[in-house]
Steps between C-alpha positions, in 0.01 A plus 500: 500500500673192360423159653873424520762676706627772268846481660532146362467366147148464373289524186632771273824533694789588269759358738721217379539372856346154535374406845341192655142449383552714188383357170779466244527409132729217391741621231616160368358157424544226761374195306596248770254683729237557227549877521537749216619858479212726596359270769409684820611377841505615860824562686503296820861573603767752402862378498808718546324837494347433158767284335250214481146400584282203592193538282174301507315450172136393516210423271204738506314259731782501756694181419873549551690411182851582621697670772817613328828652617574772246778752438412867483552500122230233459220718640372854470240716669144509372427828321172683562405505129526122445219248472516135607461227239366149570658186349481127559796341671703248303451142616 
């Protein structure tokens, strides 16, 4: 049995529906926020039934780097066959 509710999105889910607390992948660079395409964030709020999102981006030790308001075309779901990649944040 999966540790997540199988009726909702979870690891390996093929759904393109993004919900609160889902991890997403940034699809564009946001240099003013020190973010680059491929960075992973957590959705903290969904706007307009998925037209936009508030997303928190954090370092691996839990420091919040940015909380960004993003359009739906600036994020995508995490795919089950992807691997995370660590990078230093620009100063």
